[in-house]
ZAMARGU-4260 file (C-alpha; in steps of 0.2 Angstrom, whole numbers, plus 5000, padded with zeros to 4 digits):
<rodrens>
0) 5212/5041/5109 | 5220/5045/5126 | 5238/5046/5123 | 5242/5048/5141 | 5253/5033/5143
5) 5272/5035/5141 | 5281/5023/5129 | 5295/5019/5141 | 5298/5002/5133 | 5302/5009/5116
10) 5317/5001/5107 | 5315/4983/5103 | 5297/4982/5107 | 5292/4996/5096 | 5302/4988/5082
15) 5293/4971/5085 | 5276/4979/5084 | 5281/4989/5069 | 5286/4973/5060 | 5270/4964/5065
20) 5259/4979/5059 | 5269/4980/5042 | 5264/4962/5039 | 5246/4965/5040 | 5236/4967/5023
25) 5228/4984/5021 | 5209/4979/5021 | 5199/4990/5010 | 5214/4999/5003 | 5218/4992/4986
30) 5237/4992/4982 | 5245/5009/4981 | 5228/5018/4979 | 5230/5036/4984 | 5222/5040/5001
35) 5213/5057/5001 | 5214/5065/5019 | 5198/5075/5018 | 5188/5061/5011 | 5196/5045/5019
40) 5204/5051/5035 | 5197/5067/5042 | 5179/5059/5044 | 5187/5045/5055 | 5196/5057/5066
45) 5180/5068/5068 | 5169/5053/5072 | 5181/5043/5084 | 5195/5054/5090 | 5191/5072/5092
50) 5180/5069/5107 | 5196/5067/5117 | 5208/5075/5106 | 5200/5091/5099 | 5198/5109/5104
55) 5188/5105/5120 | 5198/5091/5127 | 5217/5087/5124 | 5220/5071/5132 | 5239/5067/5133
60) 5242/5084/5125 | 5237/5078/5108 | 5225/5087/5096 | 5220/5080/5080 | 5209/5094/5074
65) 5223/5105/5067 | 5237/5100/5056 | 5251/5108/5065 | 5246/5102/5082 | 5243/5084/5076
70) 5260/5083/5068 | 5268/5090/5084 | 5260/5076/5094 | 5257/5075/5113 | 5267/5074/5128
75) 5275/5058/5122 | 5281/5066/5106 | 5276/5064/5088 | 5262/5052/5085 | 5262/5053/5066
80) 5278/5049/5057 | 5276/5053/5039 | 5280/5038/5028 | 5281/5026/5042 | 5263/5020/5047
85) 5269/5005/5056 | 5281/5016/5068 | 5268/5029/5071 | 5260/5029/5088 | 5244/5034/5081
90) 5243/5017/5072 | 5250/5007/5086 | 5237/5014/5098 | 5221/5011/5087 | 5226/4993/5084
95) 5230/4990/5103 | 5248/4985/5100 | 5260/4981/5114 | 5245/4976/5126 | 5240/4994/5128
100) 5222/4999/5128 | 5215/5000/5111 | 5209/5017/5106 | 5197/5025/5107 | 5194/5019/5125
105) 5176/5017/5129 | 5170/5017/5111 | 5169/5004/5097 | 5186/5000/5090 | 5190/5007/5072
110) 5186/4994/5058 | 5200/4986/5048 | 5196/4997/5033 | 5197/5013/5044 | 5214/5007/5051
115) 5220/5003/5034 | 5215/5020/5028 | 5225/5029/5042 | 5240/5018/5040 | 5240/5020/5021
120) 5238/5039/5023 | 5254/5040/5034 | 5264/5028/5023 | 5260/5039/5008 | 5267/5054/5017
125) 5253/5060/5029 | 5248/5073/5017 | 5236/5085/5026 | 5231/5100/5016 | 5231/5116/5026
130) 5212/5119/5022 | 5207/5101/5023 | 5195/5104/5038 | 5185/5117/5028 | 5185/5107/5012
135) 5175/5091/5014 | 5170/5087/4996 | 5152/5091/4998 | 5155/5109/5003 | 5165/5112/4988
140) 5156/5119/4973 | 5154/5106/4960 | 5161/5109/4943 | 5158/5099/4927 | 5172/5087/4925
145) 5180/5081/4909 | 5172/5065/4902 | 5185/5051/4905 | 5191/5041/4890 | 5186/5023/4889
150) 5193/5008/4880 | 5176/5001/4875 | 5168/5017/4868 | 5155/5006/4858 | 5146/5003/4874
155) 5143/5021/4878 | 5126/5029/4875 | 5128/5045/4885 | 5140/5053/4897 | 5134/5043/4912
160) 5142/5028/4904 | 5159/5036/4902 | 5161/5038/4921 | 5154/5021/4925 | 5164/5012/4912
165) 5180/5021/4916 | 5178/5015/4934 | 5174/4997/4929 | 5189/4996/4917 | 5200/5003/4931
170) 5193/4989/4942 | 5196/4976/4929 | 5177/4973/4926 | 5166/4973/4911 | 5148/4979/4910
175) 5134/4967/4909 | 5124/4963/4893 | 5108/4973/4890 | 5093/4966/4899 | 5080/4957/4889
180) 5067/4968/4881 | 5053/4962/4892 | 5064/4965/4908 | 5069/4982/4902 | 5051/4988/4898
185) 5045/4982/4915 | 5060/4991/4924 | 5058/5008/4915 | 5039/5007/4917 | 5040/5004/4935
190) 5053/5017/4937 | 5044/5031/4928 | 5026/5027/4932 | 5026/5015/4947 | 5015/5003/4938
195) 5018/4987/4927 | 5016/4988/4908 | 5000/4982/4900 | 4999/4967/4889 | 4996/4979/4874
200) 5011/4989/4879 | 5022/4974/4880 | 5016/4967/4863 | 5019/4984/4855 | 5037/4986/4861
205) 5041/4968/4857 | 5036/4971/4839 | 5044/4988/4837 | 5061/4985/4829 | 5065/5004/4825
210) 5081/5010/4832 | 5072/5022/4844 | 5059/5010/4850 | 5065/5011/4868 | 5066/5030/4868
215) 5048/5031/4862 | 5043/5021/4877 | 5052/5033/4888 | 5044/5048/4881 | 5027/5040/4882
220) 5030/5036/4901 | 5036/5053/4905 | 5021/5061/4897 | 5009/5049/4907 | 4999/5056/4921
225) 5005/5041/4931 | 5022/5049/4931 | 5017/5063/4944 | 5009/5050/4955 | 5025/5039/4955
230) 5037/5053/4959 | 5026/5061/4972 | 5026/5046/4983 | 5045/5048/4989 | 5042/5067/4990
235) 5028/5064/5003 | 5040/5054/5014 | 5052/5069/5014 | 5037/5082/5016 | 5031/5071/5031
240) 5014/5072/5023 | 4999/5064/5033 | 4981/5066/5035 | 4981/5068/5054 | 4990/5079/5067
245) 5000/5066/5076 | 5003/5063/5095 | 4990/5054/5105 | 4975/5062/5100 | 4980/5062/5081
250) 4965/5072/5075 | 4961/5073/5057 | 4967/5087/5046 | 4963/5093/5028 | 4979/5095/5018
255) 4977/5084/5003 | 4977/5099/4991 | 4995/5100/4994 | 4998/5082/4989 | 4988/5085/4973
260) 4999/5101/4970 | 5015/5090/4970 | 5007/5077/4958 | 5003/5091/4946 | 5020/5099/4948
265) 5029/5083/4943 | 5017/5080/4929 | 5019/5097/4922 | 5038/5095/4924 | 5039/5111/4935
270) 5057/5116/4936 | 5065/5110/4952 | 5070/5128/4957 | 5052/5134/4955 | 5046/5118/4964
275) 5058/5122/4978 | 5053/5141/4979 | 5035/5138/4979 | 5035/5126/4993 | 5047/5136/5004
280) 5040/5153/5000 | 5026/5153/4987 | 5016/5165/4998 | 5030/5178/4996 | 5030/5178/4977
285) 5023/5194/4968 | 5004/5192/4966 | 5005/5174/4973 | 4992/5162/4966 | 4981/5150/4975
290) 4992/5136/4969 | 5008/5144/4975 | 5000/5147/4992 | 4994/5128/4993 | 5013/5124/4989
295) 5018/5131/5006 | 5008/5117/5014 | 5025/5108/5013 | 5029/5116/5030 | 5012/5114/5037
300) 5014/5095/5037 | 5022/5096/5054 | 5014/5087/5068 | 5002/5097/5079 | 4998/5093/5097
305) 4980/5099/5101 | 4978/5090/5117 | 4973/5099/5133 | 4986/5107/5144 | 4998/5108/5130
310) 5009/5124/5130 | 5005/5131/5112 | 5020/5142/5112 | 5031/5127/5115 | 5021/5117/5102
315) 5024/5131/5089 | 5043/5130/5094 | 5043/5111/5090 | 5036/5115/5073 | 5049/5128/5069
320) 5063/5115/5074 | 5055/5103/5062 | 5054/5115/5048 | 5073/5119/5050 | 5078/5101/5051
325) 5067/5096/5036 | 5073/5110/5025 | 5091/5105/5028 | 5088/5087/5026 | 5078/5088/5010
330) 5088/5101/5000 | 5105/5101/5008 | 5107/5083/5013 | 5113/5089/5030 | 5111/5083/5048
335) 5109/5102/5053 | 5098/5096/5068 | 5114/5092/5077 | 5117/5110/5080 | 5101/5113/5090
340) 5110/5110/5106 | 5129/5112/5102 | 5140/5116/5088 | 5140/5101/5075 | 5153/5089/5080
345) 5157/5084/5063 | 5151/5097/5050 | 5154/5116/5049 | 5138/5121/5057 | 5136/5131/5074
350) 5122/5133/5086 | 5122/5151/5080 | 5119/5145/5062 | 5105/5135/5068 | 5095/5148/5076
355) 5099/5161/5063 | 5092/5149/5050 | 5076/5145/5061 | 5073/5164/5062 | 5067/5163/5043
360) 5052/5152/5049 | 5048/5162/5065 | 5041/5176/5055 | 5026/5166/5048 | 5008/5163/5053
365) 4998/5147/5049 | 4981/5151/5042 | 4969/5139/5032 | 4965/5141/5014 | 4948/5137/5007
370) 4948/5129/4990 | 4933/5128/4979 | 4931/5116/4965 | 4928/5124/4947 | 4909/5120/4948
375) 4908/5128/4965 | 4917/5143/4960 | 4905/5145/4945 | 4890/5143/4956 | 4897/5155/4969
380) 4900/5169/4956 | 4883/5167/4949 | 4875/5167/4967 | 4885/5183/4971 | 4879/5191/4955
385) 4861/5186/4959 | 4863/5191/4977 | 4869/5209/4972 | 4854/5211/4961 | 4842/5205/4975
390) 4849/5216/4988 | 4846/5231/4977 | 4828/5225/4975 | 4826/5223/4993 | 4833/5240/4997
395) 4822/5249/4985 | 4806/5239/4991 | 4809/5235/5010 | 4791/5229/5012 | 4792/5216/4998
400) 4792/5200/5008 | 4795/5190/4992 | 4811/5199/4988 | 4816/5197/5006 | 4813/5178/5006
405) 4822/5177/4989 | 4837/5186/4997 | 4837/5175/5012 | 4837/5160/5000 | 4852/5166/4990
410) 4862/5169/5006 | 4858/5152/5012 | 4864/5144/4996 | 4879/5154/4996 | 4883/5149/5014
415) 4881/5130/5009 | 4895/5131/4997 | 4909/5124/5007 | 4925/5120/4998 | 4940/5109/5004
420) 4952/5117/5016 | 4971/5116/5016 | 4985/5122/5028 | 4997/5136/5022 | 5011/5147/5028
425) 5009/5166/5027 | 5022/5179/5031 | 5018/5192/5045 | 5014/5209/5038 | 5027/5219/5048
430) 5043/5223/5038 | 5055/5219/5052 | 5070/5207/5048 | 5065/5190/5054 | 5072/5185/5071
435) 5071/5173/5085 | 5078/5169/5102 | 5094/5158/5104 | 5090/5143/5115 | 5105/5138/5127
440) 5108/5119/5124 | 5093/5119/5113 | 5081/5120/5128 | 5064/5129/5124 | 5064/5138/5142
445) 5082/5143/5141 | 5081/5159/5131 | 5097/5168/5126 | 5100/5183/5115 | 5089/5187/5100
450) 5097/5183/5083 | 5092/5188/5066 | 5089/5177/5051 | 5104/5172/5041 | 5112/5157/5032
455) 5126/5146/5039 | 5143/5155/5039 | 5152/5140/5032 | 5142/5141/5016 | 5140/5154/5003
460) 5131/5170/5010 | 5114/5177/5005 | 5117/5187/4988 | 5117/5206/4990 | 5099/5213/4987
465) 5090/5196/4992 | 5076/5199/5004 | 5079/5192/5021 | 5064/5181/5022 | 5059/5163/5016
470) 5060/5169/4998 | 5078/5175/5000 | 5082/5158/5009 | 5074/5148/4994 | 5085/5158/4982
475) 5100/5155/4993 | 5097/5136/4992 | 5096/5137/4973 | 5111/5148/4971 | 5125/5141/4959
480) 5137/5144/4973 | 5128/5132/4985 | 5138/5116/4983 | 5124/5105/4990 | 5107/5107/4982
485) 5110/5100/4965 | 5121/5086/4971 | 5108/5081/4984 | 5094/5082/4971 | 5102/5071/4957
490) 5108/5059/4970 | 5090/5056/4976 | 5083/5053/4959 | 5097/5041/4955 | 5094/5032/4971
495) 5075/5029/4966 | 5081/5021/4950 | 5096/5011/4956 | 5091/5007/4974 | 5106/5016/4981
500) 5112/5033/4979 | 5129/5038/4972 | 5130/5044/4990 | 5122/5030/4999 | 5118/5041/5014
505) 5106/5052/5005 | 5101/5061/5021 | 5119/5065/5025 | 5132/5072/5013 | 5143/5078/5028
510) 5159/5070/5035 | 5150/5056/5043 | 5140/5051/5027 | 5147/5038/5014 | 5158/5046/5001
515) 5151/5045/4983 | 5155/5029/4974 | 5157/5040/4958 | 5161/5057/4963 | 5165/5064/4945
520) 5148/5057/4939 | 5139/5065/4954 | 5146/5082/4950 | 5143/5080/4931 | 5125/5076/4934
525) 5123/5090/4947 | 5130/5103/4936 | 5120/5097/4921 | 5104/5097/4931 | 5107/5114/4938
530) 5114/5123/4922 | 5108/5112/4908 | 5117/5102/4895 | 5116/5096/4877 | 5125/5083/4867
535) 5126/5094/4852 | 5134/5085/4838 | 5138/5070/4848 | 5156/5076/4851 | 5157/5065/4866
540) 5156/5048/4858 | 5165/5038/4846 | 5156/5025/4835 | 5172/5016/4832 | 5170/4998/4837
545) 5151/5000/4840 | 5143/4983/4836 | 5129/4983/4823 | 5116/4978/4836 | 5121/4994/4846
550) 5116/5009/4836 | 5124/5026/4839 | 5116/5035/4853 | 5103/5048/4850 | 5105/5066/4855
555) 5101/5071/4872 | 5099/5086/4883 | 5095/5092/4900 | 5085/5108/4902 | 5090/5117/4918
560) 5082/5110/4934 | 5070/5099/4923 | 5067/5082/4931 | 5060/5073/4916 | 5075/5077/4905
565) 5087/5071/4919 | 5077/5055/4921 | 5077/5052/4903 | 5096/5054/4902 | 5098/5041/4916
570) 5086/5028/4910 | 5092/5029/4892 | 5110/5026/4897 | 5119/5009/4894 | 5122/5008/4913
575) 5104/5008/4917 | 5099/4996/4903 | 5111/4982/4909 | 5105/4965/4914 | 5104/4963/4933
580) 5110/4945/4933 | 5124/4942/4946 | 5139/4933/4940 | 5151/4924/4952 | 5164/4937/4949
585) 5152/4952/4952 | 5146/4943/4968 | 5164/4942/4974 | 5170/4959/4969 | 5155/4970/4970
590) 5140/4961/4979 | 5131/4978/4982 | 5133/4984/4964 | 5142/5000/4970 | 5152/4999/4954
595) 5137/4997/4943 | 5143/4983/4933 | 5125/4976/4932 | 5108/4983/4931 | 5097/4987/4947
600) 5088/4974/4956 | 5078/4976/4972 | 5061/4973/4980 | 5048/4987/4976 | 5042/4999/4990
605) 5026/4995/4999 | 5015/5007/4989 | 5022/5000/4972 | 5019/4982/4977 | 5000/4986/4981
610) 4998/4996/4966 | 5005/4983/4955 | 4994/4969/4962 | 4979/4980/4959 | 4985/4984/4941
615) 4988/4966/4937 | 4971/4962/4944 | 4963/4975/4933 | 4956/4984/4948 | 4967/5000/4949
620) 4957/5016/4948 | 4964/5029/4936 | 4956/5043/4946 | 4969/5057/4951 | 4968/5068/4966
625) 4955/5072/4978 | 4952/5068/4997 | 4961/5053/5004 | 4952/5036/5003 | 4950/5020/5014
630) 4955/5004/5006 | 4952/4987/5013 | 4962/4984/5028 | 4961/4971/5043 | 4949/4976/5057
635) 4954/4984/5073 | 4969/4995/5067 | 4960/5011/5072 | 4954/5004/5089 | 4963/5018/5098
640) 4958/5024/5115 | 4951/5041/5117 | 4948/5042/5098 | 4931/5041/5090 | 4937/5039/5073
645) 4934/5023/5063 | 4940/5016/5047 | 4926/5014/5035 | 4931/5005/5019 | 4928/5015/5004
650) 4916/5009/4991 | 4916/5009/4972 | 4933/5013/4963 | 4939/5022/4979 | 4942/5005/4986
655) 4955/5002/4973 | 4963/5020/4972 | 4982/5021/4970 | 4991/5019/4987 | 4997/5037/4986
660) 4979/5042/4990 | 4977/5030/5006 | 4972/5040/5021 | 4988/5042/5032 | 4986/5041/5050
665) 5002/5044/5060 | 4997/5034/5075 | 4991/5020/5064 | 4997/5020/5046 | 4990/5008/5034
670) 4997/4991/5040 | 5003/4984/5024 | 5014/4999/5021 | 5023/4998/5038 | 5026/4980/5036
675) 5035/4984/5020 | 5046/4998/5028 | 5035/5014/5026 | 5037/5026/5041 | 5023/5035/5051
680) 5028/5051/5043 | 5029/5060/5060 | 5046/5067/5054 | 5055/5069/5037 | 5061/5053/5030
685) 5074/5054/5016 | 5078/5036/5014 | 5068/5021/5018 | 5077/5005/5024 | 5073/4989/5015
690) 5070/4974/5026 | 5066/4956/5023 | 5054/4947/5036 | 5042/4933/5036 | 5028/4945/5040
695) 5029/4952/5023 | 5026/4935/5015 | 5012/4932/5027 | 5004/4949/5023 | 5004/4946/5004
700) 4998/4928/5005 | 4984/4931/5018 | 4979/4950/5018 | 4961/4952/5013 | 4966/4966/5001
705) 4978/4954/4992 | 4966/4940/4992 | 4954/4952/4983 | 4968/4957/4971 | 4970/4938/4967
710) 4951/4936/4964 | 4953/4951/4951 | 4968/4943/4943 | 4958/4926/4942 | 4943/4935/4934
715) 4955/4942/4921 | 4962/4925/4917 | 4944/4918/4916 | 4936/4931/4905 | 4950/4938/4895
720) 4961/4923/4889 | 4949/4911/4881 | 4945/4894/4888 | 4962/4885/4886 | 4970/4881/4903
725) 4988/4885/4898 | 4983/4900/4889 | 4974/4907/4904 | 4989/4903/4916 | 5002/4911/4904
730) 4991/4926/4902 | 4991/4928/4921 | 5009/4926/4922 | 5013/4939/4909 | 5001/4951/4918
735) 5012/4949/4934 | 5030/4946/4927 | 5029/4954/4910 | 5037/4939/4901 | 5030/4923/4896
740) 5032/4908/4908 | 5045/4894/4903 | 5038/4877/4899 | 5044/4871/4916 | 5035/4885/4925
745) 5019/4882/4915 | 5020/4864/4920 | 5021/4868/4939 | 5007/4881/4937 | 4996/4868/4928
750) 4999/4855/4942 | 4994/4868/4955 | 4978/4873/4945 | 4972/4855/4942 | 4975/4850/4961
755) 4965/4865/4967 | 4951/4863/4954 | 4948/4845/4960 | 4948/4851/4978 | 4936/4865/4976
760) 4925/4854/4964 | 4922/4843/4979 | 4920/4858/4992 | 4908/4871/4985 | 4907/4880/5002
765) 4926/4883/5003 | 4926/4888/4985 | 4913/4901/4989 | 4922/4907/5004 | 4938/4909/4994
770) 4929/4920/4981 | 4922/4931/4995 | 4904/4926/4993 | 4892/4932/5006 | 4878/4919/5010
775) 4882/4910/4994 | 4881/4925/4983 | 4895/4937/4975 | 4899/4951/4986 | 4892/4967/4978
780) 4904/4978/4988 | 4919/4969/4980 | 4920/4962/4963 | 4902/4957/4961 | 4897/4941/4951
785) 4911/4936/4940 | 4909/4918/4939 | 4894/4906/4936 | 4890/4890/4945 | 4898/4879/4933
790) 4914/4890/4934 | 4915/4889/4953 | 4929/4877/4954 | 4938/4884/4940 | 4937/4902/4947
795) 4943/4896/4964 | 4958/4887/4957 | 4963/4902/4946 | 4962/4912/4962 | 4974/4901/4971
800) 4986/4902/4956 | 4983/4921/4955 | 4988/4922/4973 | 5004/4913/4969 | 5008/4924/4954
805) 5006/4940/4964 | 5018/4933/4977 | 5032/4928/4964 | 5049/4935/4967 | 5047/4943/4950
810) 5031/4951/4954 | 5038/4960/4970 | 5055/4964/4963 | 5061/4977/4950 | 5073/4967/4939
</rodrens>
């Protein structure tokens, strides 16, 4: 905002401008809502103004980075007139009043919402707290807020609902009715396991009329081994997990034991603090176990350039940068990487902070760890015992050729035992305080002074007595004085369930991120997750006015840092259980559902779509863990120059393993995943963006893997639902959408089925091609022979119907 112009015209022109501005509505600022400087105004100044009006540049003599200097104004006098937004030159310049260039010059103009916020702030007295610059909400330690009182107390099931309902009542809105039982069952099953409910599970829930029927379902799902697989998937995006090194050569690596460790940690409900410590510093724990060492693979997921001519010292430097950036994104929700080259423009991090933080990781080596399966360990121990005995015999009888031969055979067998390998971190053995070299402007070759490991000065310091290494860093991240970690964690779990975080920018809690839609709720959840919480004797709720069909809420609790108890609290809330139907009023007032006046509804992620199609088709393997697999994909994806690797489709159940286990090649990820917004995992991804493109529909309609799933679903309709046409069609519909089809929907499906049955009855060759037959016979590498000659047109018609069912909006969307 270059205020270099002198307002010589003043007087009547200014008054006219002021009147014009005063007449404009305040877009985005409702009525007399109080504007918070730190939350609403300071981020705008940092993003759009301080480049020219900050500590480094003071165009027109104006500085907007400090209260006293901003209020004094520039060379033309005061630019902020408290109580008079229309007459403040700051407002006049950002709207381009009087024909003068609109600020900021050379950049995009401020939005109407931003302008309204600044003007309303000035109108309300331009309150600028002395410490506002250091008190962005995310850097203030959360405290548990008092639960707000609500009018419709009968709707409340747990404290989450108090915060949500209080906001709705303030906005003049009402919560939506509870979703139907089928919808609610499908929603919570997808959310907690990533898979649809089975027909048996649907029927059991629909007939269970006990008051705690839903809670029993939640407990069952939390105990399912599928839970760990579902919640590992988003973690692998953050951990940038892949089965290859990246870069052009993109050679293969073995690190799948780390993925299996994450699955196991979620299934065992490992406390989040322990989950964090073991991944950052498992090797530094006293008497660290093999599993704790495997956990450090989190930071071995960095890319590795092994091509000829690469400067390996610089390559290692790039991995260190990635570890710093990933750690701060995952646990602190911070764009710390901005401080690699210069002091952060918006958040309180300096380049010195960055390199001191990096020093924690510059004191580690990168070995491989061999892991034997239980049967291999047993065999190895037995061979070692036998070898010891045989060596003694050979020593006592050096001329005994039989003993020598036996000894050689035992050594050979021992050498043939080769377990899996995985990549781990290991601290250097010297006791020096970790240090590294500062890099001027972030350039690898521009070494500066040596700096010692430490945490950002703007946040809480390392606790006295903590070791200055990765273990001390992990403890600092989990400190109760760290304002970010618990907030970032609960926000991320919330986003997985609702499709949007309480802070929408999950990756950025800084001043350029979106403010929380429900700040008190975020802090309540953060403190409860970190410190624990119990409903006790239900002192938080009143049963007054509670309708008969809405029984009193059950007792709840959150064990400190326990993910399962946090998720249970969220999914048993009335907020989560609402119908996702959009009314005209909600479409107008809250189209994005930020106020949570309805339940979540959004398209499932790539892996969940594929897993659901396999589950509905009865093909999904239940095998957990192990090396990555190669499911069916289009030919040519791996035809990469200079690479001898080829995609060989897995056989048997590995062909239909859960998507979590699909081999992930950074230079050529599984194509269906990328079509549905998965990333290459070259770098940490906190939040996938959801897109909607024609390629997605074409993928699901024509991809050989999804045609195969359609055949599997058709086989189930043919073999599991009797001989009645409509019963078969309704059965397939329930497998995909959980609910039964309406009469109108069944009529349309029946018409499609009859048309296709007649067509394939007259075209046996096309029917066989659709069913994947090879030379007129069932493909043994796929589903095998699941139809008879007389069933051929029926099986083909059911396959077409199944393809449609798997592509229904309800099949791809979490309602």
